[in-house]
N, C-alpha and C positions, 0 to 999 in steps of 0.2 A: 432463628432461621429458617422460612419458611423455603419447600424448594420447592417454588416462583419467586423468592430470593433470588437464592441459588443460581434459575437460571436463565436470567436477565444480572448478574457478577456475572457471568461465561462469559456471557453475550457481547457485555464490556468490553473484556478484558482482550472477549478474539476480534471485535468494532477498532479496539485505540491501539491494540498490536498488528491489522492492516494499516491505518493510519499512517505510523510512526517506521514502518517497514518502507512502504510508500518513500517517505520524506528523505530514507535513505539510499533509496533505491535514486530518486530525483539529485542527491546530492555525491552520490557515485560519478555522475554521468555530467555530471560538472565538473566535480577528478578529469575522468576520463579528456574532454572536452577542451579543458583549456589550461590540464598541465601532464608533466610531463606521461604522465602515471602508466601510459598503455605506449606509447610509444616519444617520440622527442618533436617540442610540438603542438602535442594535445592530438588528439583521433575522434575530427567532429565526425563524422559521422555516424561510429560507433559510439560518441557519447549521446547525439542525439535522442538513437534508440532509445538509446535505453534513459534513458530522461524525462522520454514519453513513455512507457513502459508505468516510470515509480509513479508521474499524476494522473497512467490510466488509471495505478494497484491508487493510492491517495485519495482522489477526485471518486472511481466511477465502482469502486471496489466497494465503501460499505451501506453503497447507492441498495446492487444488486445482492448484497445481503440481508441487508436490512427486509426487500422483497420479500426472501425469500424465507425469510422469519416468516410474513407474513403470509404465503401461505401454506405451511409448517404451521403456523398454532390457531388455521382456519379448520382444518382436516380438524 
């Protein structure tokens, strides 16, 4: 395996981990909102904040990471 292949393999792992962790955070927010996980009847405010963080991480995180990698590769 060439060093370039190894670099892209690591980057793909980071990219996938970012997407999966954002998805897990989203589901945690759903559980907080609609279950008795935090308090009886659910915690709408806290759940919505966690859902928003999960969506931002899952959707915008990879875009920002790709932009960072493109800047790094140009140097």
